C-alpha positions as CSV (number, residue, x, y, z in Angstrom):
1,M,152.1,95.6,26.9
2,T,155.5,93.4,25.3
3,Q,158.0,94.4,28.6
4,H,161.4,96.0,26.9
5,L,164.4,94.0,27.9
6,V,166.1,97.6,28.7
7,S,163.8,100.6,29.6
8,I,165.5,104.1,30.8
9,R,163.7,106.9,31.8
10,G,164.9,110.8,32.8
11,L,168.4,109.1,32.9
12,S,170.7,111.9,34.0
13,A,174.2,111.9,34.7
14,T,176.9,114.2,35.9
15,V,180.5,114.7,36.1
16,P,183.2,115.9,38.7
17,L,184.8,119.4,37.7
18,A,187.1,121.3,39.3
19,S,184.0,123.9,39.8
20,G,182.0,121.5,41.0
21,R,179.5,119.4,38.7
22,A,178.0,119.1,35.4
23,R,175.7,117.2,33.7
24,A,176.8,115.1,31.1
25,V,173.6,113.4,29.8
26,E,170.1,114.8,30.5
27,H,166.7,113.4,30.5
28,V,167.8,110.6,28.1
29,D,164.5,108.4,27.3
30,L,165.4,104.7,25.5
31,D,163.6,101.4,25.2
32,V,165.2,98.0,24.3
33,S,163.2,95.2,22.8
34,Q,164.4,91.5,22.8
35,S,166.1,90.8,19.2
36,T,166.4,93.8,18.3
37,S,169.4,96.2,17.3
38,I,170.1,99.8,18.4
39,A,172.9,102.4,17.8
40,I,173.8,105.1,19.3
41,V,175.3,107.6,17.8
42,G,177.1,111.1,18.0
43,E,180.8,112.9,18.5
44,S,182.7,112.6,21.6
45,G,181.5,114.2,24.3
46,S,178.1,113.4,23.3
47,G,177.1,111.3,26.0
48,K,176.9,108.0,24.0
49,T,179.0,106.2,26.6
50,L,177.8,107.4,29.4
51,T,174.0,106.3,28.8
52,A,175.3,103.0,27.7
53,L,177.6,102.3,30.9
54,A,174.5,103.2,32.9
55,I,173.0,99.9,31.9
56,P,175.1,97.6,33.6
57,A,175.2,100.1,36.3
58,L,178.8,100.8,36.0
59,P,179.7,104.4,36.3
60,P,183.2,105.8,35.4
61,A,184.6,107.0,38.6
62,G,182.8,110.4,40.5
63,V,179.9,110.1,37.7
64,V,176.5,110.1,39.5
65,Y,173.1,108.8,37.8
66,A,169.6,110.1,38.1
67,G,166.6,108.5,36.8
68,S,165.4,105.2,36.3
69,V,167.0,102.2,34.2
70,L,165.4,98.7,34.3
71,V,166.9,96.1,32.8
72,D,164.9,92.5,32.5
73,G,162.6,94.1,34.6
74,R,164.8,94.9,37.6
75,D,165.8,98.8,38.4
76,V,169.7,98.1,38.6
77,S,170.3,101.5,40.9
78,S,168.5,99.5,43.7
79,S,169.7,95.8,42.9
80,S,172.0,93.7,45.4
81,P,175.5,92.8,44.4
82,A,174.0,89.7,43.9
83,E,171.8,90.4,41.4
84,L,174.2,93.2,39.5
85,Q,176.7,90.3,39.3
86,R,173.9,88.0,37.4
87,L,173.0,91.1,35.3
88,R,176.7,91.6,34.6
89,G,177.5,88.5,32.1
90,R,174.2,86.8,31.8
91,V,171.7,89.8,31.1
92,V,174.2,92.1,29.7
93,G,177.3,91.5,28.2
94,F,179.9,94.6,27.7
95,L,182.2,94.9,25.3
96,F,184.6,98.3,26.4
97,Q,186.1,100.4,24.0
98,Q,189.2,99.7,26.0
99,T,190.3,95.8,26.0
100,A,192.5,96.9,29.2
101,D,189.1,97.6,31.2
102,A,188.1,94.2,30.3
103,L,191.0,91.6,30.0
104,D,193.0,91.5,33.6
105,P,196.2,90.9,32.6
106,L,197.2,88.5,35.1
107,V,195.3,85.7,33.9
108,R,195.1,83.4,31.2
109,V,192.7,84.3,27.9
110,G,190.8,80.9,27.9
111,E,190.3,81.0,32.0
112,Q,188.7,84.7,31.9
113,I,186.2,83.7,29.0
114,G,185.4,80.4,30.2
115,A,185.0,82.1,33.9
116,P,181.3,83.8,33.3
117,A,180.5,80.5,31.6
118,R,181.3,78.6,34.8
119,R,179.7,80.9,37.2
120,H,176.0,81.6,34.9
121,L,175.6,78.6,33.1
122,G,177.2,76.1,35.5
123,L,179.6,74.6,32.9
124,D,182.4,72.6,34.2
125,A,186.2,73.6,34.0
126,R,186.8,71.6,31.0
127,V,183.6,72.3,29.0
128,A,184.0,76.1,29.7
129,A,187.5,75.6,28.3
130,L,186.2,74.3,25.5
131,R,183.5,77.1,25.0
132,A,186.1,79.5,25.4
133,R,188.2,78.0,22.5
134,E,185.2,77.5,20.5
135,L,184.3,81.3,20.6
136,L,188.3,82.3,20.0
137,A,188.0,80.2,16.5
138,R,184.3,81.2,15.9
139,L,185.6,84.9,15.8
140,A,189.1,84.1,13.5
141,V,191.6,84.1,16.2
142,P,194.6,82.0,14.6
143,D,195.4,79.1,16.7
144,P,193.1,79.6,19.6
145,E,194.5,76.8,21.6
146,R,197.4,78.9,22.2
147,A,195.5,82.0,22.4
148,A,193.4,80.9,24.8
149,A,196.2,79.7,27.0
150,A,198.1,83.1,26.2
151,F,197.8,86.4,28.5
152,P,196.6,89.0,27.2
153,H,199.8,91.1,26.6
154,E,200.9,88.5,24.3
155,L,197.7,88.9,21.6
156,S,198.2,91.8,19.5
157,G,195.6,94.8,19.9
158,G,192.9,93.0,17.1
159,M,193.7,89.6,19.0
160,R,193.0,91.1,22.3
161,Q,189.9,92.9,21.2
162,R,188.0,89.9,19.7
163,A,188.9,87.5,23.0
164,A,187.1,90.5,24.9
165,L,184.2,90.3,22.5
166,A,184.5,86.4,23.4
167,L,184.3,86.9,27.1
168,A,181.5,89.6,26.5
169,L,179.3,86.8,25.0
170,A,180.5,83.6,27.2
171,A,177.4,83.5,28.9
172,E,174.8,84.2,25.9
173,P,174.0,87.5,27.4
174,A,170.4,88.6,26.2
175,L,172.0,91.9,25.1
176,L,175.4,92.7,24.2
177,V,177.0,97.0,24.4
178,L,179.5,97.2,22.1
179,D,181.4,100.8,22.8
180,E,183.4,102.1,20.1
181,P,184.4,98.4,19.7
182,T,186.2,99.0,16.4
183,S,188.3,102.3,17.0
184,A,191.6,100.5,17.2
185,L,190.9,97.7,14.7
186,D,191.8,97.4,11.0
187,P,188.8,97.0,8.5
188,V,189.2,93.0,8.5
189,S,189.1,92.6,12.0
190,T,185.8,95.3,11.8
191,R,183.9,93.4,9.2
192,I,185.0,89.8,11.7
193,L,183.3,91.2,14.8
194,L,180.4,92.4,13.4
195,A,179.8,89.5,11.3
196,E,179.9,87.5,14.7
197,V,177.7,90.2,16.7
198,A,174.9,89.6,13.6
199,A,175.4,85.4,13.4
200,E,174.5,85.9,17.3
201,R,171.7,87.8,17.3
202,A,170.7,85.3,14.4
203,R,171.6,82.3,16.1
204,R,170.5,83.4,19.7
205,G,167.5,86.3,19.3
206,M,170.3,88.5,21.1
207,A,169.7,92.1,20.9
208,S,172.4,94.8,21.0
209,I,173.4,98.4,21.2
210,L,176.1,99.5,19.1
211,V,177.7,102.9,20.8
212,T,179.9,104.4,18.0
213,H,180.8,108.1,16.1
214,D,180.9,105.8,12.8
215,L,178.0,105.9,10.9
216,R,179.5,104.0,8.5
217,L,179.0,101.3,10.6
218,V,175.2,101.4,11.6
219,A,173.5,100.8,8.3
220,D,174.0,97.9,7.3
221,H,174.3,96.9,10.8
222,V,171.1,98.0,13.1
223,E,167.5,98.4,12.6
224,R,167.0,101.7,14.8
225,V,169.2,104.5,15.3
226,V,169.4,107.2,18.4
227,V,171.5,110.1,17.9
228,M,173.1,112.1,20.7
229,Y,174.2,116.1,20.8
230,G,175.3,117.8,24.2
231,G,174.0,115.2,26.6
232,R,170.8,114.7,24.4
233,V,168.8,112.4,22.4
234,V,168.3,114.6,19.3
235,E,166.8,111.9,17.0
236,E,165.5,108.6,17.3
237,G,164.1,106.2,14.2
238,P,164.3,103.2,11.8
239,A,167.9,103.1,10.4
240,R,166.6,103.3,6.7
241,A,164.2,105.8,7.2
242,L,166.8,108.4,9.3
243,F,169.6,107.9,6.4
244,A,167.1,108.3,4.0
245,R,165.5,111.4,5.1
246,P,167.1,112.8,8.7
247,A,164.9,115.5,10.7
248,H,167.5,116.8,12.3
249,P,170.2,119.7,11.4
250,Y,173.0,117.4,13.3
251,T,171.7,114.1,11.6
252,L,172.5,115.5,8.6
253,G,175.9,116.7,9.4
254,L,176.4,113.9,10.1
255,L,175.3,111.8,7.2
256,R,176.5,114.6,4.8
257,S,180.4,113.9,6.3
258,L,180.6,110.7,5.5
259,P,182.3,109.8,2.4
260,T,180.6,108.1,-0.4
261,G,180.6,107.4,-4.5
262,A,178.1,110.0,-5.5
263,R,180.5,112.3,-3.6
264,R,183.8,111.1,-4.6
265,G,186.2,113.6,-6.2
266,R,184.8,116.1,-3.8
267,R,185.4,118.0,-0.5
268,L,183.7,116.2,2.5
269,A,180.9,118.8,4.3
270,A,182.0,119.6,7.7
271,I,180.0,120.6,10.4
272,D,180.8,123.7,11.1
273,G,182.9,124.4,14.9
274,A,183.1,121.9,17.8
275,P,180.7,120.2,20.5
276,P,180.6,122.4,23.0
277,A,182.0,121.8,26.6
278,I,180.0,120.1,29.3
279,H,180.5,123.4,31.2
280,E,180.1,125.9,28.1
281,R,176.9,124.5,27.1
282,P,174.8,127.3,25.3
283,S,171.3,128.0,26.7
284,G,168.6,126.5,24.5
285,C,169.2,124.2,22.1
286,A,173.0,122.7,22.5
287,F,173.4,122.5,19.0
288,R,172.4,126.3,17.8
289,T,176.0,127.5,17.7
290,R,176.4,125.4,14.9
291,C,173.1,125.0,13.8
292,P,172.7,126.2,9.5
293,L,169.0,126.5,10.5
294,A,169.0,128.2,14.1
295,R,166.9,131.2,15.1
296,E,165.7,133.1,18.3
297,R,163.2,130.5,19.5
298,C,166.4,127.7,19.6
299,A,168.5,130.2,22.1
300,N,165.6,130.5,24.7
301,E,163.6,127.0,24.5
302,V,165.2,123.3,24.8
303,P,163.4,121.6,22.2
304,R,161.8,118.3,23.3
305,L,161.9,115.0,21.7
306,E,158.5,114.2,20.1
307,A,156.9,111.9,17.7
308,I,157.0,112.9,13.7
309,E,153.7,111.3,12.0
310,S,154.5,108.9,9.2
311,A,152.0,108.7,6.2
312,G,149.6,110.1,9.2
313,L,150.7,107.0,11.3
314,V,152.4,107.0,15.2
315,S,153.7,103.4,16.2
316,E,156.4,101.5,18.1
317,S,158.6,102.3,14.8
318,M,157.9,106.0,14.9
319,R,160.6,108.6,14.6
320,R,161.3,111.2,17.3
321,V,163.1,114.5,16.8
322,A,164.5,117.2,19.1
323,C,164.3,120.2,16.5
324,F,162.0,123.6,16.0
325,A,163.2,123.4,12.4
326,S,163.0,119.9,11.6
327,A,160.4,120.1,8.6
328,E,162.9,122.0,6.9
329,V,165.7,119.8,7.3
330,P,167.0,119.0,3.4
331,V,167.2,115.7,1.7
332,P,171.2,114.4,2.2
């Protein structure tokens, strides 16, 4: 049996509230194999970022994880500080949504990018500095030598994001996790960033996880899609199959809200209502208050994530869905 690069089982995450604690993520299972590309999608508050942060064991303040997270065969919850230091950079590179979470404002950009290469790849200072400039050039940063000598605040927002990506790639990680990487980027910067991630995957067989609310980024850049709502995975499957025939009403709603040529001149369909707050999630299926296919059972039971048979076969590329009405979901 092939060992997964990342294997998550029963992941839950609780967050502090004024009235106590609440579960933001519940019972997530996820496998990531070498060289594969996955997207975790969903609206804000769905739990996708907290799920991604569990992989390098970087919980936000006050967040407590439970469950099993194995990365490169090691349980991150019981890993030593030295093991976690190796994991963060050499095994898992992480591109944060906010560059302030990645770049030290008091250290020059090139020095920051070169540090993981020195620590994990054993490069000397000169070669690490050269690698930093090469990464910046590869990411289409104008005058990479000048950018490497600059402090983060001396670069534009788009250039800082590219520098943060160079930092995440510096130690040639086996897996790159990108948390909403394009939310503050213009279309040109977005294309450059995603193209470089694709090139790095092709060059080294790197795996990637793209965390995003923007499904327009997903179809052409990942192989599998994991859809989250209310802290749970509600659908998972190959990107093309999921886009062509969603099996969950929430996935269908997300797809119908996308602007496409076929919908030009027409009002985009929006999902009625809004995601519930963490402490106000309804009983049963969390999506039932917004779902056009909801029934009495949905109020009393939480649907399990189960495999969908395709042409009578269930394989490693199987699709899974957590919905009592999946057979009734129409074609987008």
